[in-house]
C-alpha positions, 0 to 999 in steps of 0.5 A: 072675370071681365075686370081681371081679364081687362087688367091682364090679371086673369090668373087671379080668377083661377082658384089658388089651389089650381093655380099652383099647378104647371104652367101648361095647366094655368095656360089652359085655364086662362084659355077656358076663361077667354072662351067663356068671355067670348060666349057672353059678349054683349053682341050675340052675333060675335059670340062663338057657336057651340061647334066653334067652342068645341073646336076652340077647346080641342085645338090649343094652337088655334088663336082665339079672338080677343073678347069684347065687353060682356052683356052683363057686368057688375060695376062697383057703385060704392065702396065705403066701410065694408058696404058694397052695392053693384049696378047691372048694365041694362041690355035689350034683346030682340027675339025673332019669331 
């Protein structure tokens, strides 16, 4: 989802059956994808709270921030003869107790 978003191809992430609906529905799906990417940003401090997510979902006229890189992304390490392996970027978390 992140790679497609960065390439401005977010619609390719949408199920083809759903993609053939109205433009309004496709726009709503892209908005949901954008909100989802905001929720998994690497910097937890920039992620929206659940109350903010509800506001984002309920108000289509609200401008959304541009998502930043997610905490975990799959990067294609090799791609030869139908074999693929993926690498997860490590992320460190601190938990305050």
